[in-house]
BALUMVEX-274832 format. One record per residue (C-alpha): x, y, z. Coordinates in Angstrom, 3 decimals, padded with zeros to 6 digits. Layout:
N
<rec x="X" y="Y" z="Z"/>
...
//
This chain:
177
<rec x="013.965" y="006.272" z="-013.888"/>
<rec x="016.443" y="008.961" z="-014.931"/>
<rec x="018.759" y="010.847" z="-012.355"/>
<rec x="016.438" y="013.968" z="-012.709"/>
<rec x="013.244" y="011.780" z="-012.262"/>
<rec x="014.839" y="010.055" z="-009.164"/>
<rec x="015.625" y="013.456" z="-007.352"/>
<rec x="012.192" y="014.731" z="-007.743"/>
<rec x="010.612" y="011.378" z="-006.827"/>
<rec x="009.251" y="011.132" z="-003.138"/>
<rec x="010.678" y="008.915" z="-000.620"/>
<rec x="007.638" y="006.459" z="-001.078"/>
<rec x="008.090" y="006.353" z="-004.837"/>
<rec x="011.748" y="005.648" z="-004.391"/>
<rec x="011.230" y="002.995" z="-001.892"/>
<rec x="008.515" y="001.307" z="-004.052"/>
<rec x="010.996" y="001.360" z="-006.908"/>
<rec x="013.822" y="-000.121" z="-004.758"/>
<rec x="011.726" y="-002.897" z="-003.570"/>
<rec x="010.307" y="-003.893" z="-006.818"/>
<rec x="013.781" y="-004.023" z="-008.317"/>
<rec x="015.088" y="-005.966" z="-005.445"/>
<rec x="012.492" y="-008.549" z="-005.278"/>
<rec x="013.073" y="-009.345" z="-008.987"/>
<rec x="016.902" y="-009.797" z="-008.534"/>
<rec x="017.231" y="-011.138" z="-004.805"/>
<rec x="015.186" y="-013.892" z="-003.899"/>
<rec x="016.655" y="-013.584" z="-000.238"/>
<rec x="015.565" y="-009.956" z="-000.008"/>
<rec x="012.124" y="-011.076" z="-001.373"/>
<rec x="011.668" y="-013.678" z="001.293"/>
<rec x="012.727" y="-011.315" z="004.217"/>
<rec x="010.218" y="-008.764" z="002.866"/>
<rec x="007.342" y="-011.096" z="002.687"/>
<rec x="007.820" y="-011.551" z="006.290"/>
<rec x="007.970" y="-007.898" z="007.049"/>
<rec x="004.406" y="-007.390" z="008.149"/>
<rec x="004.630" y="-010.211" z="010.754"/>
<rec x="005.410" y="-008.813" z="014.166"/>
<rec x="007.634" y="-011.798" z="015.054"/>
<rec x="009.739" y="-011.572" z="011.947"/>
<rec x="009.457" y="-007.884" z="010.817"/>
<rec x="013.023" y="-007.140" z="011.918"/>
<rec x="014.449" y="-009.090" z="009.024"/>
<rec x="013.274" y="-006.119" z="006.883"/>
<rec x="014.691" y="-003.331" z="009.212"/>
<rec x="017.891" y="-002.978" z="007.050"/>
<rec x="015.971" y="-002.149" z="004.022"/>
<rec x="013.726" y="000.361" z="005.945"/>
<rec x="016.553" y="002.011" z="007.826"/>
<rec x="018.407" y="002.358" z="004.489"/>
<rec x="015.547" y="004.726" z="003.444"/>
<rec x="015.547" y="006.744" z="006.652"/>
<rec x="012.676" y="005.203" z="008.158"/>
<rec x="012.575" y="005.710" z="011.829"/>
<rec x="012.312" y="002.292" z="013.318"/>
<rec x="011.266" y="003.450" z="016.550"/>
<rec x="008.264" y="005.171" z="015.074"/>
<rec x="005.661" y="002.365" z="014.854"/>
<rec x="003.230" y="004.168" z="012.428"/>
<rec x="006.117" y="004.929" z="009.975"/>
<rec x="007.830" y="001.476" z="010.249"/>
<rec x="004.607" y="-000.526" z="009.938"/>
<rec x="003.239" y="001.398" z="006.983"/>
<rec x="006.649" y="000.742" z="004.911"/>
<rec x="006.825" y="-002.823" z="006.285"/>
<rec x="003.338" y="-003.513" z="005.093"/>
<rec x="003.613" y="-002.289" z="001.605"/>
<rec x="006.929" y="-004.120" z="001.196"/>
<rec x="005.467" y="-007.246" z="002.292"/>
<rec x="002.483" y="-006.770" z="-000.066"/>
<rec x="004.735" y="-006.046" z="-003.122"/>
<rec x="006.964" y="-009.217" z="-002.263"/>
<rec x="003.936" y="-011.460" z="-001.866"/>
<rec x="002.319" y="-010.349" z="-005.182"/>
<rec x="005.579" y="-010.572" z="-006.800"/>
<rec x="004.871" y="-007.505" z="-008.585"/>
<rec x="006.884" y="-006.525" z="-011.744"/>
<rec x="006.074" y="-002.668" z="-011.333"/>
<rec x="004.178" y="-000.155" z="-009.428"/>
<rec x="000.601" y="-000.382" z="-010.839"/>
<rec x="-002.218" y="002.141" z="-011.071"/>
<rec x="-004.952" y="000.599" z="-009.233"/>
<rec x="-006.035" y="002.483" z="-006.126"/>
<rec x="-007.058" y="000.701" z="-002.733"/>
<rec x="-010.730" y="001.463" z="-003.058"/>
<rec x="-010.905" y="000.394" z="-006.803"/>
<rec x="-009.082" y="-002.896" z="-005.908"/>
<rec x="-011.496" y="-003.615" z="-003.039"/>
<rec x="-014.439" y="-003.182" z="-005.271"/>
<rec x="-012.863" y="-005.214" z="-008.273"/>
<rec x="-012.207" y="-008.205" z="-005.774"/>
<rec x="-016.183" y="-008.487" z="-005.477"/>
<rec x="-017.164" y="-007.187" z="-008.955"/>
<rec x="-019.787" y="-004.898" z="-007.461"/>
<rec x="-019.575" y="-001.958" z="-004.996"/>
<rec x="-023.083" y="-003.172" z="-003.702"/>
<rec x="-021.750" y="-006.479" z="-002.692"/>
<rec x="-022.335" y="-006.577" z="001.185"/>
<rec x="-018.704" y="-008.322" z="001.640"/>
<rec x="-017.041" y="-005.627" z="-000.460"/>
<rec x="-018.662" y="-002.839" z="001.638"/>
<rec x="-017.854" y="-004.702" z="004.808"/>
<rec x="-014.086" y="-005.011" z="003.951"/>
<rec x="-014.227" y="-001.311" z="003.112"/>
<rec x="-015.886" y="-000.238" z="006.029"/>
<rec x="-013.495" y="-002.215" z="008.384"/>
<rec x="-010.538" y="-000.243" z="006.615"/>
<rec x="-012.455" y="003.004" z="007.001"/>
<rec x="-012.957" y="002.195" z="010.803"/>
<rec x="-009.263" y="002.057" z="011.730"/>
<rec x="-008.282" y="004.718" z="014.048"/>
<rec x="-004.334" y="004.656" z="013.843"/>
<rec x="-001.874" y="003.332" z="011.633"/>
<rec x="-000.914" y="000.126" z="013.462"/>
<rec x="-004.534" y="-000.847" z="013.574"/>
<rec x="-004.621" y="000.087" z="009.825"/>
<rec x="-001.593" y="-002.136" z="009.014"/>
<rec x="-003.148" y="-004.994" z="010.851"/>
<rec x="-006.260" y="-004.788" z="008.957"/>
<rec x="-004.677" y="-004.000" z="005.411"/>
<rec x="-002.507" y="-007.049" z="005.553"/>
<rec x="-005.406" y="-009.640" z="004.919"/>
<rec x="-006.981" y="-007.171" z="002.434"/>
<rec x="-003.911" y="-006.673" z="000.521"/>
<rec x="-003.686" y="-010.628" z="000.313"/>
<rec x="-007.212" y="-010.865" z="-001.028"/>
<rec x="-006.379" y="-008.186" z="-003.604"/>
<rec x="-003.266" y="-010.063" z="-004.810"/>
<rec x="-005.289" y="-013.318" z="-005.062"/>
<rec x="-008.381" y="-012.132" z="-006.771"/>
<rec x="-007.048" y="-009.416" z="-009.263"/>
<rec x="-005.050" y="-010.959" z="-011.923"/>
<rec x="-003.180" y="-008.804" z="-014.337"/>
<rec x="-003.677" y="-005.697" z="-012.199"/>
<rec x="-001.391" y="-004.199" z="-009.614"/>
<rec x="-001.857" y="-001.636" z="-006.977"/>
<rec x="-000.420" y="001.840" z="-007.083"/>
<rec x="001.715" y="000.960" z="-004.134"/>
<rec x="003.479" y="004.336" z="-003.969"/>
<rec x="000.062" y="006.066" z="-003.737"/>
<rec x="-001.125" y="003.519" z="-000.992"/>
<rec x="002.085" y="004.337" z="000.918"/>
<rec x="001.700" y="007.933" z="000.806"/>
<rec x="-001.770" y="007.415" z="002.025"/>
<rec x="-000.702" y="005.439" z="004.969"/>
<rec x="001.878" y="007.852" z="005.831"/>
<rec x="-000.756" y="010.687" z="005.827"/>
<rec x="-003.119" y="008.489" z="007.880"/>
<rec x="-001.481" y="009.486" z="011.124"/>
<rec x="-002.445" y="013.150" z="010.884"/>
<rec x="-005.140" y="013.348" z="008.131"/>
<rec x="-006.946" y="010.050" z="008.574"/>
<rec x="-010.464" y="011.604" z="007.586"/>
<rec x="-009.209" y="012.749" z="004.281"/>
<rec x="-007.447" y="009.636" z="003.429"/>
<rec x="-010.511" y="007.663" z="004.364"/>
<rec x="-012.628" y="009.913" z="002.078"/>
<rec x="-010.333" y="009.082" z="-000.614"/>
<rec x="-010.619" y="005.370" z="-000.231"/>
<rec x="-014.452" y="005.638" z="-000.058"/>
<rec x="-014.417" y="007.861" z="-003.278"/>
<rec x="-012.048" y="005.192" z="-004.962"/>
<rec x="-014.330" y="002.416" z="-003.847"/>
<rec x="-017.578" y="003.971" z="-005.144"/>
<rec x="-016.119" y="005.344" z="-008.312"/>
<rec x="-016.280" y="009.019" z="-007.877"/>
<rec x="-012.515" y="009.620" z="-008.052"/>
<rec x="-011.380" y="013.465" z="-008.226"/>
<rec x="-008.196" y="014.476" z="-009.878"/>
<rec x="-006.000" y="016.994" z="-008.319"/>
<rec x="-007.735" y="019.994" z="-009.515"/>
<rec x="-010.869" y="018.862" z="-008.097"/>
<rec x="-012.601" y="017.812" z="-011.274"/>
<rec x="-014.484" y="014.441" z="-011.486"/>
<rec x="-012.254" y="012.041" z="-013.226"/>
<rec x="-013.595" y="010.008" z="-016.117"/>
//
């Protein structure tokens, strides 16, 4: 990423880029980040989170970043992917009509707050990593959505449902191919 791109990139994109580069180079960092979504060991990732200006006292913000960092470290992701959360859940089961796939999506959509969302997403992200070979989540997008969830939960839920059922709209509101 060039200096100009870095300046215009969101904090979420810079965070994802940093974590992806870090887990490739530093096995110790990767190990600490794999434990970031465990309440008993999440403090081991606080140096990375604080370095990005994450308010460690704000549980919603801290848990969102920790959950995504742990997912990237567990997946040993080489780069930020382009698969959206709803698409990934559907792809795990191969058919959006599968009752297990719909149950997973409904459980994510039923979350009322960010801490609950992070707790529910943890096994979902592990499932995605184990079942979808060769594809990677768009971690920056997921992190932006999780950050928005605290004040715009209904819109984020609608995005995930649209991604799951395959009717994703682009930013201009047109249906994407």
